[in-house]
N, C-alpha and C positions, 0 to 999 in steps of 0.2 A: 807491377811497375806503374808509377803515376803517368797519366797521359800528358803529353807535351802539347801545349796549345800555341796558336799563332800569337804574334805580337798584336795586342788589341789597343786601338785608340778610340776615344769616345768624344762625341760632340754633343754639347747641351743646346737644344733647339727651342727651349721654352719661350725665350723673348721674341722668337719669330713664329714658329709653329703654334705655340700656345696663345700668345697675345693676338694673333691675327683673327681668331675666332671669338675673342672676348669683347666686352663692352669698349667701344671706342673712347669712352669718357674716363677710363682709368687714368689717374693723374700721372703726369710725367715724374713727379717727385717719388711716387710709389714705385714706378718702373726703375728709376735711377737707384733707389735704395735696394731693390731686389737685385739688379744687375751688379751693383757693388758687392753685395753679399755673396752672390754666386762666384765672383772673382776670388773670394777668400776661402773657398771650399777645397781647392786643389784641382778642380776641373781645369784642364789645360786648353780646351777649345770651346768657346762660347759664341753662339750666333746672336747678334744684338738686335736684329730685326730685318726689315726689308726696305729698300729704296724703290718703291712702287707707286702707282697712281693712287692718291687718296680718294679718288672717285670710287674705285672698286675695293680698296682696302683702307678705310678711314682709320683703322687702328694703328696704321703706320704713318699717319699724316704728320706726326711731330717727331719723327726719328732724328731730324737734325738737332732738335733741342735735347733729345736724349744723348746724342753723341757729344754735345757740348758740355753736358753736366756730369756725366758719369766719370768715375775715377778708374782708369785702366790699371789692372794689376800686372806688375812685371812678370814675365814668363808665361802669361796667358795669351793665346792666339784669339783675337776677336775678328769675326767675319760677318758679312751681311749678304743678303740676297739682292741681286739686281737682275731683272729679266730682260733689260734692253740697254742700249748705249746711253740713253738719258739717265737711267738709274746708275750705271757704272760711273758716269761723270759726277753725279751727286756724291757717290761713295768716295770718290778720289779725294774729295775735300778733307776726309777724315782718315787718311792713310799717311802715316800711322795715327792712331793705334790700329786701325783696320788693316788686315791683310787681305788684299784684293783677289789674289789668285792662289788658292790652296793647291791647285793641280800642278803648279810649278812647271816643270818640264815634261809633264805627261798629259797633254790635251786629250779630250775624249770625244767619241761619237756616241750619241745616245738619241733616244726617241721614246715617245709614249706608245706602248703596245695598244692602248685604248685610244682610238682616234676621237671618240666622243669626249673623253676626259681632256684630251689635248685641246680641243676646241673650246670647252667650257673653262679650262684653267688658264690657258695662255692665248686664247683667241687665234690659234694657229692650228692647221690640220696636221696630221701625222706626216703627210706628204711634204708639207712646207718645212717641217722639222728636218726631214731627210734631205731636202733640197740644199740645206746648208752644209751638208757633209763635205762636198768637194772643196768648198772655201776653207773649212776647218783644216782639211788635209793640206791644201796649198799653203796656208799660213804656217802650218807646222813645218813644212819643207823649207819655206823661206827662213824660218828661225833656226833651222838645223836641228830640229827635235829628233831624238833617238828612240824615245819610248812613247807609247800611247795607250789609251784606255778604250774599252768597249762596254756597252751596257744598255739597259732599258728600264723605263719607268712603267709602273703598273705591270710588273713582270709576271705576276702569277694569276691575275684575274681582274675583272672589271665589274662594277655594279651596273654597267650599261651594256656590256657585251658578253658577260659570263666568264667562265674559266679559261685560262690560257695554259696549255701544257708546257712542260719543260722542253719538249721538242720544238715548239714554236719559238721559245726564248733562244734556244741554241741556234735555230735557223737564222734568226735575225742577227745574232752576234756573228755568225759565220760571214754574213755579207759585210758587216763592219770590219771584221778581221781581214777579209780579202782586200778591201780598199786600202787599209793601212799597209798590208803586205805588198801590194802593188806599188805603193809609194816608198817602199824601202824602210818603213818605220816599224819597229818591233812592238807588238802588243804585250804589255806586262801587267795590265790591270783590268778588272771587270767589276761592274756595279749592278746591284739589284735594288730597284725602287718599288715601293708598295704603298701608294697614296690612298688606296681604297680598302685596306685591311683584308687583303686576300692571302696574306702570308700564312704559312703552315709549316711546322718543323719538317715534316716529311718532304714537302716540296722544296724547301730551302736546302735541305740536305742533298736532294737529287740534283738540283741546279749546280750547287757548288762542286759536288763530286764529278759531274759531267764536264764542267768547265775545266777542272783540274786534269781530268783524263784526256780531254781533247787538246788542251793547250797547257802542257806542263810548265811552260815559261811564264804563265800568268801566276804571279805570287802576291799581288796586291788586290784586295777585295773590299767592297763596301756594301753595307746593307742598311736600308732605310725602311723600317717596318712600322706600320700603323697598327692600332690595337683595338679597333671597334669590336672585333670578335675574340678578343682575349688571347691572341696568338703571338704577340710581339716578343715577349720574354722567351717563350719556348722556341721561337724562330731564331732569336739571338743565340740561344744555347746550341741550336742545330748548326748555325753558321760557325760558331767557335769550334765545336767538336768535329766539324767536317774538314777542317784545315789543320795543317801541321806547323811545326816550329819554324820552318823556313818561310812561312807566309805572314802577311800582315792583313789585319782586318779592321776596317773603320766602321763604327756603329754610331747611331743617333738615338736620342731620346729626349724627353722633357721631364723636368721635375714635376712630381705629382701625376704624371701621365696626361697632363692637359694638352689640348690642341685639337686641331681639326681643319677641315677645308670646306668652305661653302659650296664648292663645285662637285664634291664627290657623292653627296646625297646623305651623309651621316652627320654632318655638322660637328658639334662639340663631342659627340659620342665617338668620333673617329679616334681621337687620342693618339698617344704613342706609348712606347715602353716607359714606365716611370723610371727616371734616372736613378732614384734611390734604390729601387728594386733591382735594377740592372747592376749597379755597383755592388750591392749586397751579394748578388749571385756570383759575380766575378771574383769578389774578395774570397768567398767561400770555395771557389774553384782554384784558388792560389794564384789568380791573375792580379798583379799589382796595379791598381787603378790610380794610386796616389791621392785619392779623394777622402776627405774627412767626412765620414757618413753622418756624424753628429751635426756638423755644420750644414750639411746638405738637408737634413731633416728640418733644421731651423728655417731654411729657405722655403721648404714646402709649407710649413706652418705660417710663415710670413705671407706667402702667396694665397693661402686659404683665407687669411684675414683680408687681404686686398680684394679677393673675388667674392667673399662673403658666403662661401660654400666649401664643403669637403671635396677633396680631389680623389683620384682613382688609385693611387699607390697603396701598397700594403705595409712596407717597412716603416713608413712615416706614421702609421697608426699603431702597429703592434711592436715596433722596434726591431732592431737586429736580433739575431739569435744570441741569447746571453751566454757567452762562452767562458767568462772569467768569474771568479768568486764574487767580486764586487758588483757584477751585473746580474747575478742569479736573483730570481724573484724571492721575496719573503715567503717562506712556507706558511706563515700564519696571516698572510694578507686576507682581508675579507673577500666576499664575492666581488669579482670584477665583471661588471655588466655593460657599462656604457663606453663609447669611444673615448670620452674624456677621462674616465677612470683608467682606461688602457694606456693612457699616456704616462702612467707611473714609471715606465721604463726610463723616462727622461726627466719627469717633474718630481719623482719621488712619492713617498707615501701620502703626501697631502692630497694627491689625486683621488684617493679612495677613502679619505677620512669619513667616518660615520657609516661606512658600508656594513652590510649584514655579515656577521661572523658567527656561524652556528656551532663551532667546535667547542666542546666543554673543556678540553685540555689542550694546551699548546701541542702542535704537531711536531713530532720528532722522527728522524729517520736515520738508521745507521749508514745508509748510502750518502745522505747529505753530510753526515759527520765526516765521512771519508773525504768527500770533495772539499770540505772546508779545511781539511788538513793538507790539501794539495795532492791527494791520491785520486786515482780514477774511480768512478762509480762502480765499474766492473773491471776485473782483471781477466782478460780473455785467456791468457796463458798461465794464470796464477790460481790461487785457492779461493779468492773472494768472488762471489759469495757461495761458490759451488760446494764448499766443504762445511759451511755454517749449519748449525743445528736447525735453524728455521727454514733452510732451503730444502725442498723435497728431495728425498733420496731415491735412487732408482730401485725398483722392485727386483728381487732375485728371481 
């Protein structure tokens, strides 16, 4: 019986997580062109950037100009990061098209499990983050809020303090849950943040299972996984398969997997799950993303031109799995050796013109002939190829 997965929503973070670690001199016109192209891919949530101090994040110094020039796509939710009231006020000028509060009627308590990272990243201590909790709760009560969220950033470990066990994560969430419960507000959502790439599928699975076991009423989850150690996509998979059809899961990533944080110690290497790889995985799992992967790959290639270097995703280099007859590779294609030649999945045979072809005769295959007729390469419950003369017969 096929596994039933949660409802998955996806947020593209490249214009923020990605651009914040790149050259501050990337032109606004290039950013606008990329943002407009992303809006045409079918992605339904795109983060456009951050309203933050240009002193510390000069890459976002011209976000006002970006907001004035880009063409919002109808049906796409556009959001931006604002870390303080000044940033929120700046963002309000552009709402719409910006949606300012994605949490809606589910405010949250959260904090960084790594006090060092909190100080480096937000200029606040962990204690100062937690000191805000009573005010968050009081505001929620004044608004008549019925549901709330709990969570933590740097949930699995820190480059400055080491590993954090799932026990510690659960303990911190217990305190948050207790505060909401005392206020008479039900907790229905939980978040897992991972800015320093300590995510691992086994730990993600443990955290999600334990949250579900302890608080069955929590059905909304979010996972923000960085990829410096190559575990973001496996962690996404673990999150998806840990939840059921009555749950909802929000995931983040960036096209090409670019991105990073100057405060975590890994810089551009930090990265995120490449959006094209995540979409490809979910599509193959039967999860409808609504994203046009071909257009998404165009965006990755556009971004590589802007940055002047190759990025970190895989599907943008090798292409999606060729599942239809028109997408299958040419059996008689020459040697494919370079990344540029590998782009033949999208650019066609011109990508490998002049390549070495050592075969004396054209390659033929009875299996390929079947596929080209619309038949399966193998019949598991049929005769092909088990009864054919060329297939080895069992010895008596």
